[in-house]
Residue frames as qw, qx, qy, qz and C-alpha x, y, z in Angstrom:
[[0.315, 0.859, -0.085, -0.395, 58.53, -21.69, 35.71],
 [0.787, 0.120, 0.443, 0.412, 60.00, -22.95, 32.50],
 [0.064, 0.799, -0.226, -0.553, 62.29, -20.48, 30.60],
 [0.691, 0.237, 0.573, 0.370, 62.54, -21.22, 26.86],
 [0.076, -0.237, 0.391, 0.886, 63.37, -19.37, 23.66],
 [0.573, 0.396, 0.150, -0.701, 60.34, -18.22, 21.72],
 [0.483, 0.389, -0.649, -0.442, 61.39, -20.54, 18.88],
 [0.107, 0.045, -0.979, 0.166, 60.78, -23.59, 21.14],
 [0.393, 0.217, 0.541, -0.711, 57.13, -22.67, 21.89],
 [0.227, 0.294, 0.886, 0.279, 54.39, -24.57, 20.08],
 [0.161, -0.292, -0.385, -0.861, 51.62, -22.86, 18.11],
 [0.523, -0.586, -0.403, -0.469, 48.52, -21.73, 20.03],
 [0.646, -0.361, -0.490, 0.460, 50.54, -21.42, 23.30],
 [0.139, -0.942, -0.057, -0.301, 50.39, -18.51, 25.59],
 [0.742, -0.079, -0.267, 0.610, 53.54, -17.19, 27.19],
 [0.247, -0.955, -0.088, 0.142, 54.98, -14.28, 29.19],
 [0.588, 0.645, -0.243, 0.424, 58.01, -12.39, 27.89],
 [0.757, -0.553, -0.140, 0.319, 60.82, -12.63, 30.45],
 [0.320, -0.703, 0.292, 0.563, 63.83, -11.05, 28.73],
 [0.682, 0.728, -0.060, -0.032, 65.55, -10.21, 25.52],
 [0.748, -0.340, 0.296, 0.487, 69.13, -11.47, 24.62],
 [0.499, 0.568, 0.286, 0.588, 69.93, -8.50, 22.51],
 [0.299, -0.031, -0.149, 0.942, 70.99, -4.89, 22.62],
 [0.146, 0.477, 0.389, -0.774, 68.92, -1.78, 23.15],
 [0.312, 0.272, -0.438, -0.798, 68.05, -1.48, 19.44],
 [0.333, -0.143, -0.910, -0.202, 66.46, -4.95, 19.42],
 [0.098, -0.404, -0.755, 0.507, 64.54, -4.15, 22.54],
 [0.177, 0.401, 0.062, -0.897, 63.27, -0.93, 21.12],
 [0.327, 0.107, -0.680, -0.648, 62.21, -2.59, 17.94],
 [0.276, -0.270, -0.922, -0.013, 60.28, -5.32, 19.81],
 [0.009, -0.457, -0.550, 0.699, 58.68, -2.75, 22.16],
 [0.262, 0.306, -0.202, -0.893, 57.50, -0.78, 19.16],
 [0.412, -0.045, -0.802, -0.430, 55.87, -4.00, 17.82],
 [0.693, -0.423, -0.055, -0.582, 54.03, -4.39, 21.20],
 [0.894, -0.103, -0.409, 0.154, 56.29, -7.10, 22.57],
 [0.115, -0.751, 0.377, -0.530, 57.43, -5.92, 25.96],
 [0.300, 0.106, -0.852, 0.416, 59.03, -7.69, 29.04],
 [0.217, 0.130, 0.685, -0.683, 56.19, -8.82, 31.33],
 [0.606, 0.246, -0.079, -0.753, 53.55, -8.84, 28.63],
 [0.663, 0.067, 0.743, -0.061, 51.69, -12.01, 27.62],
 [0.334, 0.442, -0.536, -0.637, 51.86, -13.09, 23.97],
 [0.831, 0.148, 0.491, -0.215, 50.28, -15.95, 22.06],
 [0.153, -0.319, 0.766, 0.537, 52.23, -17.91, 19.42],
 [0.711, 0.400, 0.117, -0.566, 49.83, -18.11, 16.49],
 [0.905, 0.417, -0.077, -0.008, 52.07, -19.91, 14.03],
 [0.373, -0.727, 0.556, 0.151, 55.49, -21.45, 14.53],
 [0.868, 0.440, -0.205, -0.109, 57.16, -23.09, 11.61],
 [0.760, -0.513, 0.361, 0.167, 59.91, -25.52, 12.42],
 [0.803, 0.308, 0.293, 0.418, 61.58, -25.22, 9.06],
 [0.480, -0.108, 0.047, 0.869, 63.13, -21.84, 9.60],
 [0.021, 0.642, 0.399, 0.654, 60.33, -19.31, 8.73],
 [0.097, -0.393, 0.275, -0.872, 59.10, -16.48, 10.79],
 [0.214, -0.359, -0.853, 0.312, 57.06, -16.91, 13.95],
 [0.229, -0.516, -0.293, -0.771, 53.71, -15.12, 14.20],
 [0.242, -0.282, -0.729, 0.575, 52.59, -13.86, 17.61],
 [0.178, -0.765, -0.428, -0.447, 49.65, -12.11, 18.95],
 [0.370, -0.074, -0.421, 0.825, 50.68, -9.25, 21.12],
 [0.265, 0.331, 0.329, -0.844, 47.57, -7.58, 22.58],
 [0.663, 0.544, 0.415, -0.302, 45.28, -7.23, 19.51],
 [0.367, 0.782, -0.396, -0.312, 48.10, -7.14, 16.99],
 [0.961, 0.089, 0.200, 0.172, 49.61, -10.02, 15.01],
 [0.018, -0.871, 0.454, 0.188, 53.36, -9.68, 14.52],
 [0.949, 0.271, -0.097, 0.132, 55.70, -11.74, 12.44],
 [0.362, -0.820, 0.435, 0.086, 59.15, -12.12, 13.94],
 [0.632, 0.555, -0.539, -0.051, 62.12, -13.47, 12.10],
 [0.923, -0.188, -0.325, 0.090, 63.59, -16.66, 13.47],
 [0.580, 0.216, -0.385, 0.685, 66.89, -15.10, 14.53],
 [0.186, -0.450, 0.235, -0.841, 65.22, -12.40, 16.53],
 [0.801, -0.374, -0.154, -0.442, 62.74, -14.88, 18.02],
 [0.832, 0.038, -0.466, 0.298, 65.71, -17.01, 19.10],
 [0.351, 0.220, -0.408, 0.814, 66.71, -14.20, 21.33],
 [0.495, -0.430, 0.015, -0.754, 63.35, -13.65, 23.12],
 [0.180, 0.033, -0.910, 0.371, 63.09, -15.60, 26.49],
 [0.556, -0.330, -0.208, -0.733, 59.60, -16.57, 27.56],
 [0.229, -0.069, 0.879, -0.413, 57.69, -18.53, 30.17],
 [0.337, -0.158, -0.760, -0.533, 55.12, -20.81, 28.82],
 [0.509, -0.145, 0.388, -0.754, 51.73, -20.70, 30.54],
 [0.069, 0.066, 0.995, -0.009, 50.00, -23.91, 31.35]]
């Protein structure tokens, strides 16, 4: 199992959310967007020049700012 920050995951990769490195407000915001600990998400688009990261959580595409994505720890699926 490889733990990495969401910002390090390549586009079109599936991963499982392991934890959040933020307070309860951040966790609540992510959960409201459909990103929950234990859920599988797919990185749709990851820009390496500082833009947002787009993920597919269930059937919903969500854009996450880079600073918030930096605080989401995931396990990349092979």
